[in-house]
C-alpha positions in Angstrom: -45.3 72.1 2.9 -44.9 68.3 2.4 -45.1 66.1 5.5 -42.2 64.0 6.8 -43.6 60.9 5.0 -43.5 62.6 1.7 -40.1 64.0 2.4 -38.6 60.6 3.3 -40.3 59.1 0.2 -38.8 61.8 -2.0 -35.3 61.4 -0.4 -35.4 57.5 -1.0 -36.6 58.0 -4.6 -33.6 60.4 -5.3 -31.2 57.8 -3.7 -32.8 54.9 -5.6 -32.4 57.0 -8.8 -28.8 57.4 -8.2 -28.3 53.6 -7.7 -30.3 52.8 -10.7 -28.1 55.0 -13.0 -24.9 53.0 -12.2 -26.3 49.4 -12.7 -23.8 47.5 -14.8 -26.1 46.4 -17.6 -26.7 49.6 -19.2 -23.3 51.0 -18.4 -21.5 48.1 -20.1 -24.0 48.1 -23.1 -23.3 51.8 -23.6 -19.6 51.1 -23.5 -19.5 48.2 -25.9 -21.3 50.2 -28.5 -18.5 52.8 -28.6 -15.6 50.3 -28.8 -13.1 51.3 -31.3 -12.7 49.2 -34.5 -9.2 48.0 -33.3 -10.8 46.6 -30.1 -13.6 45.0 -32.2 -11.2 43.3 -34.5 -9.1 42.0 -31.8 -12.0 40.4 -30.0 -13.3 39.0 -33.3 -9.9 37.5 -34.4 -8.8 36.3 -30.9 -8.4 32.5 -30.7 -9.3 32.8 -27.0 -11.0 35.5 -24.8 -10.2 35.4 -21.1 -12.6 37.3 -18.8 -11.2 37.8 -15.3 -11.8 40.3 -12.5 -13.8 40.8 -9.4 -15.8 43.3 -7.4 -19.3 43.6 -5.8 -20.7 44.3 -9.2 -19.0 41.3 -10.7 -22.0 39.0 -11.2 -24.0 41.8 -13.0 -21.0 42.7 -15.1 -20.3 39.2 -16.2 -23.8 38.6 -17.1 -23.8 41.9 -19.0 -20.7 41.0 -20.9 -22.2 37.7 -22.0 -25.4 39.5 -23.1 -23.4 42.1 -25.0 -21.1 39.6 -26.7 -23.2 36.5 -27.6 -21.1 35.7 -30.6 -17.9 35.4 -28.8 -18.9 32.9 -26.0 -17.7 29.8 -27.7 -14.1 30.9 -27.5 -14.5 32.7 -24.0 -13.5 31.3 -20.7 -14.0 33.4 -17.6 -13.6 33.6 -13.8 -14.8 36.5 -11.6 -14.3 36.7 -7.9 -17.6 37.9 -6.3 -19.2 38.1 -2.8 -21.4 35.2 -1.8 -25.0 36.1 -1.7 -26.8 37.1 1.5 -29.5 34.8 3.1 -32.2 37.0 1.5 -30.6 37.3 -1.8 -30.9 35.1 -4.9 -28.1 32.7 -5.6 -25.4 33.6 -8.2 -26.4 32.8 -11.7 -24.9 30.1 -13.9 -23.6 31.7 -16.9 -22.5 30.3 -20.3 -18.9 30.9 -20.3 -17.9 32.9 -17.1 -17.7 31.2 -13.8 -18.7 33.3 -10.7 -16.4 32.3 -7.8 -17.8 33.1 -4.3 -14.6 34.7 -2.7 -15.9 36.1 0.5 -18.9 35.7 2.8 -21.8 38.1 2.5 -21.4 41.1 4.8 -17.6 40.8 5.0 -15.1 43.0 3.2 -12.1 40.9 4.3 -10.1 38.8 1.8 -10.3 35.0 2.1 -8.3 31.9 1.0 -11.1 31.3 -1.6 -10.4 34.6 -3.0 -6.6 33.8 -3.1 -7.4 30.6 -5.0 -9.5 32.4 -7.6 -7.0 35.2 -8.1 -4.1 32.8 -8.6 -6.1 31.0 -11.2 -6.6 34.2 -13.1 -2.9 34.9 -12.8 -2.1 31.5 -14.4 -4.6 32.2 -17.3 -3.1 35.6 -18.0 0.5 34.3 -17.8 -0.4 31.5 -20.4 -2.1 33.8 -22.8 -1.1 33.3 -26.4 0.1 36.3 -28.6 -3.3 37.0 -30.2 -5.6 36.2 -27.2 -7.5 39.0 -25.6 -8.2 39.4 -22.0 -11.2 41.3 -20.6 -10.9 42.3 -16.9 -14.3 43.4 -15.2 -13.5 45.5 -12.1 -15.8 47.1 -9.6 -15.8 48.5 -6.1 -14.7 45.8 -3.4 -12.2 44.4 -6.0 -9.3 45.0 -3.5 -10.6 42.5 -1.0 -12.0 40.2 -3.6 -8.6 39.8 -5.6 -6.1 38.9 -2.9 -2.8 37.3 -3.7 -0.2 37.8 -1.0 3.3 38.7 -2.0 5.9 36.0 -1.7 6.9 35.8 2.0 3.7 36.9 3.6 0.5 35.1 4.4 -3.2 36.3 3.9 -3.4 36.6 7.6 -0.5 39.0 7.6 -2.3 41.2 4.9 -5.5 41.0 6.7 -3.9 42.3 10.0 -2.4 45.2 8.0 -5.6 46.2 6.5 -7.6 46.0 9.7 -5.0 48.3 11.4 -5.1 50.9 8.5 -8.9 50.8 8.6 -9.1 51.4 12.3 -6.7 54.2 12.0 -8.7 56.2 9.6 -6.4 55.7 6.6 -8.0 56.8 3.3 -8.7 54.3 0.5 -5.8 55.6 -1.5 -3.5 55.0 1.5 -4.7 51.6 2.2 -4.4 50.6 -1.4 -0.9 51.9 -1.7 0.2 49.5 1.1 -1.9 46.6 -0.2 -0.4 47.0 -3.7 3.1 46.5 -2.4 2.0 43.4 -0.5 0.3 41.7 -3.5 1.0 39.7 -6.6 -2.2 41.0 -8.4 -2.5 44.7 -7.6 -0.5 47.6 -8.7 -0.5 46.5 -12.4 0.5 42.9 -11.7 -2.4 41.6 -13.8 -1.2 43.6 -16.7 2.5 42.5 -16.2 1.4 39.0 -16.2 -0.4 39.2 -19.6 1.4 39.0 -22.9 -1.4 38.6 -25.4 -2.8 41.0 -28.0 -5.1 43.3 -26.0 -6.1 43.4 -22.2 -9.3 45.5 -21.9 -10.4 46.5 -18.4 -13.9 47.8 -17.8 -14.4 49.5 -14.5 -17.2 50.8 -12.1 -15.4 53.2 -9.9 -15.8 53.4 -6.1 -13.0 55.8 -5.5 -13.0 59.5 -5.1 -11.7 61.0 -8.4 -11.8 57.8 -10.2 -7.9 57.2 -10.3 -7.2 53.9 -12.2 -4.4 53.0 -9.9 -6.6 53.1 -6.8 -9.8 51.3 -8.1 -9.5 47.8 -6.7 -5.9 48.7 -6.2 -5.2 49.0 -9.9 -4.6 45.4 -11.1 -4.2 46.6 -14.7 -3.2 50.3 -14.1 0.3 52.0 -13.8 1.1 52.7 -10.2 2.7 55.9 -9.0 3.1 54.7 -5.3 6.4 52.9 -4.3 7.5 50.6 -1.6 8.9 53.6 0.2 5.4 55.3 0.1 3.8 52.1 1.6 6.5 52.0 4.4 5.9 55.8 5.0 2.0 55.3 5.3 2.5 52.7 8.1 4.7 55.0 9.9 2.4 57.9 9.5 -0.4 56.1 11.5 2.2 54.6 14.0 1.6 51.1 12.7 5.2 50.1 11.7 5.9 48.3 14.9 2.4 46.7 15.0 2.3 45.0 11.6 3.7 41.6 11.3 7.5 41.4 10.9 7.0 39.5 7.6 5.3 42.6 6.2 8.1 44.9 7.4 10.6 42.6 5.6 8.7 42.7 2.4 8.5 46.5 2.3 12.1 47.0 3.5 13.4 44.7 0.8 11.3 46.4 -1.8 12.3 49.9 -0.6 16.0 48.9 -1.1 15.4 47.4 -4.6 15.4 43.8 -3.7 12.0 43.2 -5.1 10.4 44.4 -8.3 8.3 47.6 -8.1 4.7 47.8 -9.1 4.1 48.6 -12.8 5.1 52.2 -13.6 4.3 52.6 -17.3 1.3 51.1 -19.0 1.9 49.2 -22.4 -0.4 50.3 -25.3 -2.0 46.9 -25.3 -3.5 47.5 -22.0 -6.6 49.7 -22.0 -8.7 50.9 -19.1 -12.3 52.2 -19.4 -14.4 53.7 -16.6 -18.0 52.7 -17.2 -19.6 54.6 -14.3 -18.8 56.4 -11.2 -20.2 58.4 -8.3 -20.5 61.4 -10.6 -22.9 59.3 -12.8 -25.0 58.5 -9.7 -25.1 62.1 -8.5 -26.2 63.4 -11.8 -29.1 61.1 -11.8 -30.0 62.0 -8.2 -29.9 65.8 -9.2 -32.2 65.1 -12.2 -34.6 63.2 -10.0 -34.6 65.9 -7.3 -35.2 68.7 -9.7 -38.2 66.7 -11.2 -39.7 66.6 -7.7 -39.4 70.4 -7.3 -36.2 70.7 -5.2 -33.5 73.2 -5.8 -30.3 71.1 -5.9 -26.9 71.9 -4.4 -24.4 69.0 -5.1 -21.0 68.9 -3.3 -19.9 66.4 -5.8 -18.0 63.1 -5.5 -14.7 64.6 -4.0 -15.8 64.2 -0.4 -13.5 62.5 1.9 -12.4 62.8 5.5 -14.0 62.0 8.9 -17.6 61.2 8.9 -18.6 63.1 12.0 -16.8 66.2 10.8 -18.7 66.1 7.5 -21.8 65.7 9.5 -21.1 69.1 11.3 -20.4 70.8 8.0 -23.6 69.6 6.3 -25.6 70.6 9.6 -24.3 74.1 9.1 -25.4 74.1 5.4 -28.9 73.1 6.5 -29.0 75.9 9.1 -27.9 78.4 6.5 -30.6 77.3 4.0 -33.1 77.7 6.8 -32.0 81.2 7.6 -32.2 82.2 3.9 -28.4 82.7 3.6 -27.4 79.3 2.1 -26.6 78.1 -1.3 -30.3 77.3 -2.1 -33.8 78.2 -0.8 -36.2 75.6 0.4 -37.4 73.3 -0.7 -33.7 72.4 -1.3 -31.9 69.2 -1.8 -28.3 68.8 -0.7 -26.4 65.9 -2.6 -23.1 64.6 -1.3 -21.0 61.9 -2.9 -17.6 60.5 -2.0 -16.7 58.3 0.8 -15.7 59.2 4.3 -13.9 57.2 7.0 -14.6 56.4 10.7 -11.7 56.3 13.1 -12.8 53.5 15.5 -11.7 53.2 19.0 -10.6 50.0 20.9 -14.2 48.8 21.4 -16.5 50.2 18.6 -20.1 49.5 18.4 -22.0 48.4 15.2 -22.6 50.6 12.4 -21.3 52.2 9.1 -20.2 55.5 7.9 -23.6 56.2 6.2 -25.5 55.5 9.5 -22.9 57.6 11.6 -23.3 60.5 9.1 -27.0 60.7 9.5 -26.7 60.6 13.3 -23.9 63.2 13.3 -26.1 65.7 11.3 -29.0 65.1 13.4 -27.2 65.5 16.7 -25.7 68.8 15.5 -29.0 70.1 14.3 -31.2 69.0 17.1 -34.3 70.1 15.2 -35.3 68.1 12.1 -38.5 70.0 11.3 -39.3 69.6 7.7 -36.0 68.1 7.1 -34.9 64.5 6.1 -31.3 63.1 6.3 -30.5 60.1 4.2 -27.2 58.4 3.5 -26.6 55.1 1.8 -23.8 53.0 0.3 -24.6 52.4 -3.4 -23.5 48.8 -3.0 -26.1 48.1 -0.3 -23.6 47.6 2.4 -22.7 50.0 5.2 -20.0 48.7 7.5 -20.4 45.1 8.8 -24.2 45.4 8.8 -27.1 44.3 6.7 -28.2 47.9 6.0 -27.2 50.2 3.1 -27.4 53.2 5.4 -30.2 55.1 7.3 -32.5 58.0 7.2 -34.1 60.4 9.8 -37.2 62.4 9.8 -38.4 64.7 12.6 -40.7 61.9 13.9 -38.0 59.3 14.0 -35.6 61.7 15.7 -38.2 62.4 18.3 -38.7 58.7 18.8 -34.9 58.3 19.2 -34.4 60.7 22.0 -35.4 57.9 24.4 -32.3 55.8 23.2 -29.6 58.5 23.9 -28.4 59.2 20.4 -25.3 61.0 21.6 -23.9 58.0 23.3 -24.6 55.9 20.2 -22.5 58.4 18.2 -19.7 58.6 20.6 -19.4 54.7 20.5 -19.8 54.5 16.7 -22.8 52.3 17.4 -25.4 53.8 15.1 -27.0 50.5 13.9 -28.8 49.6 17.1 -30.2 53.0 17.4 -31.5 53.1 13.9 -32.8 49.6 14.1 -34.9 50.4 17.2 -36.6 53.5 15.6 -37.1 52.0 12.1 -34.5 54.3 10.3 -32.4 51.7 8.5 -32.3 51.3 4.8 -32.1 47.6 3.8 -31.8 47.0 0.1 -29.6 43.9 0.0 -26.7 44.0 -2.5 -27.5 46.3 -5.2 -25.3 44.9 -7.8 -23.1 47.9 -8.2 -20.8 50.0 -6.2 -19.8 53.7 -6.6 -19.2 54.9 -3.1 -22.0 56.8 -1.2 -24.8 59.1 -2.0 -26.2 61.3 0.7 -29.6 63.2 0.3 -30.6 66.0 2.6 -34.0 67.7 2.0 -34.8 71.0 3.7 -38.2 72.5 3.3 -38.2 75.2 6.0 
């Protein structure tokens, strides 16, 4: 049987393979090679090519686009909203035609006035496009926060207040985006509505369960099935209607009564969306790596949502079943879980993220981690408001952690200091991509 060091190395290798498989460079190159002739001709004949967008993978996507299309750069102008690099990360590269606009601080997922300024500039470009111009929109996870443009009548602070309330209430990404789209001039197909040129081609790296186009970055170039009435109902569902700013209630009420234009409901043929990579891509690579290391793989797939601690209890039960010889695989086994869960925070939460909390929840339920490793990380390198991508636990680390009262950390949603003390954090820095989370659980007895 492998020891815990070998198990933890295997788990990290499997997770790293997942992240490597969704790096923008190869994903974008593969997609460009398959562009239909009509798209190639539109790009070649366009007087101007406008490159816009945003997301955590924005810098790498922009650089990859320039590398893939060197012959088009003389007629290309671009602007992407991206996160500022962290203190231990390299500075943003200077590209030939595309400007990378720092739109939020490192370690923050909140929209900023800098993000608003960049988004409004993109909207002006799209609105002023000529009939033969082509726009390329590069979108990745984190795009919702990086492409803010508050609707007329509300401020950025108003939108931030709503997002914070929804997040703390445990709303899903789809629910949060349905509200944000109806408080925005960029989301819910508003980029597509602003553009009147020949072709708007959007290339996306998905960070959303099921990869729905209208939810990734709140769908700036996608048709939106949600309505003002839906957004209003979501706030009421979480008992937030009376807690959001009155300006927000006025915007949603006026939209629900037809006094404001709805989000885009039908996508014109000149608007094309292509998903380059997703959580599925990452899980497939993780499975291949695990099998090469000799593990029998069971993947729960990318469609995992819900409360983080509840998922932890389910996964702990699967581990116990595998150990007892009645589970979906026999040791040495590798459980792979994708998707993205939520954490319903109390009034005074501690410091951590959903991945760190998942690892702690599984361990707390199992109690015994003999010949078992639990690892969970965000593929973007960020887990909550921390400098960690996630965390891992071995039997040795778990034994060390007993002196630090792990249950109290779990109850307080305070996993970060627990893992920091025992050496269980995964710190990668920003990975240059974002396709939700990948969890790896290895069971060898």
